[in-house]
C-alpha positions as CSV (number, residue, x, y, z in Angstrom):
1,X,0.5,-36.6,10.0
2,X,-0.4,-38.5,12.5
3,X,-3.4,-37.3,14.9
4,X,-2.9,-38.5,18.5
5,X,-5.6,-38.7,21.1
6,X,-6.8,-35.7,22.9
7,X,-4.7,-35.2,26.2
8,X,-7.7,-33.9,28.1
9,X,-10.2,-35.3,30.4
10,X,-13.0,-33.2,28.3
11,X,-13.7,-33.2,25.0
12,X,-15.1,-29.6,24.1
13,X,-14.3,-26.3,25.2
14,X,-16.0,-22.6,25.8
15,X,-15.3,-20.6,21.9
16,X,-16.4,-16.9,21.2
17,X,-17.5,-17.1,17.5
18,X,-19.4,-15.4,14.6
19,X,-22.0,-17.5,13.1
20,X,-22.5,-15.1,10.2
21,X,-20.9,-11.8,9.1
22,X,-21.5,-8.6,10.8
23,X,-21.4,-6.0,13.4
24,X,-19.8,-7.2,16.7
25,X,-22.9,-8.3,17.9
26,X,-22.9,-11.7,16.1
27,X,-20.3,-12.9,18.9
28,X,-21.8,-15.5,20.3
29,X,-19.9,-18.0,23.3
30,X,-20.8,-21.9,21.4
31,X,-19.3,-25.3,22.2
32,X,-16.7,-26.8,19.9
33,X,-14.6,-29.9,20.1
34,X,-11.0,-29.3,21.4
35,X,-8.7,-29.4,18.5
36,X,-7.2,-33.3,18.1
37,X,-3.3,-32.7,18.6
38,X,-0.7,-33.5,15.4
39,X,2.8,-34.5,15.7
40,X,3.9,-31.0,14.8
41,X,1.2,-29.4,16.6
42,X,1.1,-27.7,20.0
43,X,-2.1,-27.6,22.1
44,X,-2.3,-24.3,23.9
45,X,-4.4,-23.1,26.8
46,X,-5.2,-20.2,25.8
47,X,-5.1,-17.1,28.3
48,X,-5.1,-13.7,26.5
49,X,-5.7,-13.1,22.9
50,X,-6.0,-9.7,21.0
51,X,-8.5,-7.9,18.7
52,X,-6.6,-6.4,15.5
53,X,-8.2,-4.4,12.7
54,X,-8.0,-7.5,10.5
55,X,-10.5,-9.5,12.7
56,X,-13.0,-7.1,12.3
57,X,-12.6,-7.3,9.2
58,X,-13.0,-11.0,8.5
59,X,-15.9,-10.6,11.0
60,X,-17.8,-7.8,9.2
61,X,-16.9,-8.9,5.6
62,X,-19.1,-11.2,3.1
63,X,-17.6,-14.5,3.3
64,X,-16.0,-16.0,0.6
65,X,-18.1,-17.7,-2.2
66,X,-18.7,-21.6,-1.5
67,X,-17.3,-21.0,2.3
68,X,-18.9,-23.5,4.5
69,X,-21.5,-22.3,7.3
70,X,-21.0,-22.7,11.2
71,X,-19.9,-21.0,13.8
72,X,-16.2,-19.5,12.9
73,X,-13.5,-18.8,15.3
74,X,-11.9,-15.2,15.3
75,X,-8.8,-13.5,16.8
76,X,-5.3,-14.3,15.6
77,X,-2.9,-13.8,18.4
78,X,-2.6,-16.5,21.1
79,X,-0.6,-16.5,24.6
80,X,-0.7,-19.1,26.9
81,X,0.2,-22.8,28.4
82,X,1.4,-25.7,26.7
83,X,-0.8,-28.6,27.3
84,X,0.8,-31.0,25.2
85,X,3.2,-31.1,22.1
86,X,3.0,-33.2,19.2
87,X,5.6,-36.4,18.6
88,X,7.6,-34.0,16.2
89,X,8.0,-31.1,19.0
90,X,11.4,-31.4,20.8
91,X,11.5,-27.1,21.7
92,X,8.6,-26.9,23.5
93,X,7.0,-28.9,26.5
94,X,3.4,-28.8,28.5
95,X,3.3,-26.1,31.2
96,X,6.1,-23.7,29.2
97,X,4.3,-20.3,28.5
98,X,4.2,-19.6,24.7
99,X,3.2,-17.0,22.2
100,X,2.8,-17.1,18.6
101,X,-0.5,-16.2,16.2
102,X,-2.0,-17.9,13.6
103,X,-4.0,-16.7,10.6
104,X,-6.4,-19.4,10.4
105,X,-8.4,-17.6,13.7
106,X,-7.7,-19.9,16.4
107,X,-7.6,-17.7,19.4
108,X,-11.1,-17.4,20.6
109,X,-11.3,-20.4,22.4
110,X,-10.3,-21.7,25.6
111,X,-7.7,-23.8,23.8
112,X,-6.0,-23.7,20.4
113,X,-3.4,-25.8,18.1
114,X,-1.0,-23.9,16.7
115,X,2.3,-25.5,14.9
116,X,4.7,-25.4,17.2
117,X,7.1,-23.8,14.3
118,X,4.9,-20.7,15.0
119,X,5.7,-20.3,18.8
120,X,8.1,-18.9,21.0
121,X,8.3,-18.8,25.2
122,X,6.9,-15.8,26.5
123,X,9.6,-13.7,27.8
124,X,9.6,-13.6,32.1
125,X,9.0,-9.9,32.2
126,X,5.7,-10.6,30.5
127,X,2.2,-11.1,31.5
128,X,-0.2,-13.1,29.3
129,X,-1.7,-10.2,28.5
130,X,1.2,-7.8,27.4
131,X,2.2,-10.7,25.4
132,X,-1.0,-10.8,23.6
133,X,-0.1,-7.7,22.4
134,X,3.2,-9.2,20.7
135,X,3.1,-11.8,17.9
136,X,1.0,-10.7,15.1
137,X,1.6,-7.0,15.0
138,X,5.7,-7.1,15.8
139,X,6.2,-9.6,14.0
140,X,4.7,-7.3,11.1
141,X,6.9,-4.5,11.5
142,X,10.0,-6.8,11.7
143,X,9.7,-8.8,8.6
144,X,8.2,-5.4,6.7
145,X,11.2,-3.4,7.7
146,X,14.0,-5.9,7.8
147,X,13.0,-8.5,5.0
148,X,11.1,-6.4,2.5
149,X,12.4,-2.7,3.0
150,X,15.5,-3.8,4.1
151,X,16.4,-0.8,6.7
152,X,19.9,0.1,6.6
153,X,21.8,1.9,9.8
154,X,21.7,5.4,9.7
155,X,18.5,5.3,7.0
156,X,15.7,7.5,7.8
157,X,12.2,6.1,8.4
158,X,9.0,7.6,8.2
159,X,6.3,5.3,10.2
160,X,2.6,6.5,9.1
161,X,0.5,5.1,12.1
162,X,2.5,5.3,14.6
163,X,0.6,4.8,17.3
164,X,-1.3,1.6,16.2
165,X,-0.6,-1.8,17.0
166,X,2.0,-2.5,14.2
167,X,3.1,1.5,14.5
168,X,4.2,1.0,17.9
169,X,6.5,-1.3,17.2
170,X,7.7,-0.3,13.9
171,X,8.9,2.6,15.6
172,X,11.0,0.5,18.3
173,X,12.4,-2.1,15.2
174,X,13.4,0.3,13.3
175,X,15.4,2.2,16.1
176,X,17.1,-0.8,16.9
177,X,17.8,-1.6,13.0
178,X,19.9,1.5,13.4
179,X,17.3,3.9,11.5
180,X,16.6,7.3,12.2
181,X,12.9,7.4,12.9
182,X,10.0,9.9,12.4
183,X,6.3,8.9,13.4
184,X,3.4,10.0,12.3
185,X,0.1,9.8,15.0
186,X,-3.0,12.4,16.2
187,X,-2.1,14.6,18.7
188,X,-3.2,12.4,21.5
189,X,-0.1,10.0,21.2
190,X,2.7,12.1,20.1
191,X,4.2,11.8,23.7
192,X,3.4,7.8,23.5
193,X,5.5,7.7,20.1
194,X,8.5,9.9,21.2
195,X,9.0,7.6,24.5
196,X,9.2,4.6,22.3
197,X,11.8,6.1,20.2
198,X,11.1,8.7,17.4
199,X,13.5,11.3,16.9
200,X,10.5,13.5,15.4
201,X,6.8,13.3,15.9
202,X,4.2,14.6,13.7
203,X,0.7,15.2,14.2
204,X,-1.0,14.6,11.4
205,X,-4.0,16.7,12.2
206,X,-1.9,19.5,12.3
207,X,0.9,18.6,9.8
208,X,0.6,17.1,6.4
209,X,3.7,15.0,6.1
210,X,3.5,14.6,1.8
211,X,4.2,18.4,1.9
212,X,7.4,18.6,4.4
213,X,10.5,19.1,3.2
214,X,12.6,15.8,5.0
215,X,12.6,13.1,2.7
216,X,13.0,9.8,3.9
217,X,14.6,5.9,2.8
218,X,11.6,4.4,3.8
219,X,7.7,5.1,4.2
220,X,6.0,2.3,6.1
221,X,2.6,3.1,5.9
222,X,0.6,1.0,8.7
223,X,-3.0,2.7,8.0
224,X,-5.3,3.6,4.8
225,X,-4.6,7.2,5.4
226,X,-1.8,8.0,2.8
227,X,-1.2,6.8,-1.0
228,X,2.1,5.9,-2.4
229,X,1.5,8.6,-5.1
230,X,1.0,11.2,-2.4
231,X,4.3,9.7,-0.1
232,X,6.2,9.5,-3.1
233,X,7.4,13.3,-3.0
234,X,8.5,12.6,0.7
235,X,10.8,9.8,-0.7
236,X,14.4,9.7,-2.0
237,X,15.1,8.7,-5.2
238,X,16.4,5.1,-4.3
239,X,13.3,5.3,-1.1
240,X,11.0,2.2,-0.6
241,X,7.1,2.7,0.6
242,X,5.8,-0.4,2.2
243,X,2.8,-1.0,3.0
244,X,1.0,-3.9,4.9
245,X,-2.4,-2.2,4.4
246,X,-4.9,-3.6,1.4
247,X,-3.9,-4.3,-1.8
248,X,-2.8,-0.7,-2.9
249,X,-5.3,1.0,-5.6
250,X,-4.3,0.9,-9.6
251,X,-3.2,4.5,-9.6
252,X,-0.4,3.6,-6.8
253,X,0.4,0.4,-9.1
254,X,0.6,2.4,-12.1
255,X,2.7,4.8,-10.8
256,X,5.2,2.3,-9.4
257,X,5.6,0.3,-12.4
258,X,6.4,3.2,-15.1
259,X,7.7,6.0,-13.1
260,X,11.5,6.2,-12.4
261,X,12.5,6.6,-8.2
262,X,10.4,5.0,-5.3
263,X,9.1,2.1,-5.5
264,X,6.0,0.6,-3.7
265,X,6.4,-3.0,-1.6
266,X,3.8,-4.8,-0.5
267,X,4.8,-6.7,3.1
268,X,3.1,-9.8,4.0
269,X,2.9,-11.6,7.1
270,X,4.4,-15.4,7.6
271,X,4.1,-16.8,11.7
272,X,7.8,-17.5,12.4
273,X,9.0,-18.7,16.1
274,X,12.5,-18.0,14.9
275,X,10.9,-14.0,15.1
276,X,9.5,-14.4,17.6
277,X,12.8,-15.7,19.9
278,X,14.4,-12.5,18.3
279,X,11.7,-10.3,19.6
280,X,11.8,-12.0,22.9
281,X,15.5,-11.4,23.2
282,X,14.9,-7.8,22.3
283,X,12.2,-7.5,25.3
284,X,14.5,-8.8,27.9
285,X,17.1,-6.6,27.0
286,X,14.8,-3.9,27.3
287,X,14.9,-2.6,24.1
288,X,11.6,-3.6,23.1
289,X,8.4,-3.5,24.7
290,X,4.6,-4.1,24.1
291,X,2.1,-1.4,24.6
292,X,-1.3,-2.4,25.9
293,X,-4.0,0.2,24.9
294,X,-6.7,-1.4,27.1
295,X,-7.2,-5.4,28.4
296,X,-10.8,-6.2,28.0
297,X,-12.5,-9.7,29.9
298,X,-13.8,-12.2,27.6
299,X,-17.3,-11.4,28.8
300,X,-16.3,-7.8,26.2
301,X,-15.2,-9.3,23.4
302,X,-17.6,-7.5,21.3
303,X,-17.0,-3.9,22.8
304,X,-12.8,-4.8,22.1
305,X,-14.0,-5.1,17.8
306,X,-16.1,-1.7,18.9
307,X,-13.5,-0.2,20.1
308,X,-10.8,-1.6,17.3
309,X,-12.8,-0.3,14.8
310,X,-13.4,3.3,16.5
311,X,-9.4,3.7,16.1
312,X,-8.8,5.3,18.1
313,X,-6.0,3.4,21.1
314,X,-2.8,3.8,20.8
315,X,-0.9,0.1,21.2
316,X,-3.0,-2.9,20.9
317,X,-7.0,-4.2,22.6
318,X,-6.4,-7.7,24.6
319,X,-9.3,-9.8,25.8
320,X,-8.5,-11.7,29.0
321,X,-9.6,-15.1,28.3
322,X,-9.0,-16.7,31.7
323,X,-12.6,-17.2,33.0
324,X,-13.9,-18.3,29.5
325,X,-14.3,-22.0,30.8
326,X,-16.5,-20.6,33.0
327,X,-19.9,-22.7,33.0
328,X,-22.9,-20.3,31.3
329,X,-20.4,-18.2,30.1
330,X,-21.9,-15.8,27.8
331,X,-20.9,-12.3,26.1
């Protein structure tokens, strides 16, 4: 893949990085080279990003053995403006507002280079801050429900963690796919989840849904709160338990492989511009909306990580990156 010269006058940018793994305090602003444009790439001026539990786990966890030292960028979601496109890109042009995500953690900087196949134009009704809440979480929910669980019209879907970043999209997308939706969340977010379209909402502080008489075709678990074994009894005989959490424990895997009935399914997520364009169409039609819990200035990037780790927000935590190019930027 051929590299192109940097289309900008400057050669370096401000970026929020971690120089070692640890608590939010390890995040720093540093100068890094602006990524070199590639044939299938798009250079984006980042205007906003979002903080997810995955970002926090990556920051806090021990690095893989053999990983090279040095500053590492954080952040998966990108919302911004196209600066320049590679020779193979025909569907985007400089100046367009775009959003997408990369599993390589490139978002926490003035500029990010993403594959053109992972980007789509931001719906006109969304601000950069609202758009940053969409890519990773909404795509995760869509691929889990449509592609992994294969939700069908009229099925009963239970969303565990319905007020979180993935959960708020899952409630809405399950409805769009024609399902009857029940959400599980904390008491403070019951009204929000009901507003998003859940026909029934359970406060997990008062109701143990695994002991309820209802049976579901799909249990979509977006949290670590309940295992497959615990949820199995509320699944229909042909039910599917789908999780986007870390790999399930061995007890769940053994139970799924040996016991008849409901199946345990793991959902991963892949950046796809086509999926973002479908999500954009639903947003434009008023069927889907991002829920932004709080917007932080980039100077409070570490606070956004702390808030994510506290786990009490409804929807997504967003960071405004507009002023990261200011001289003397600091956290």
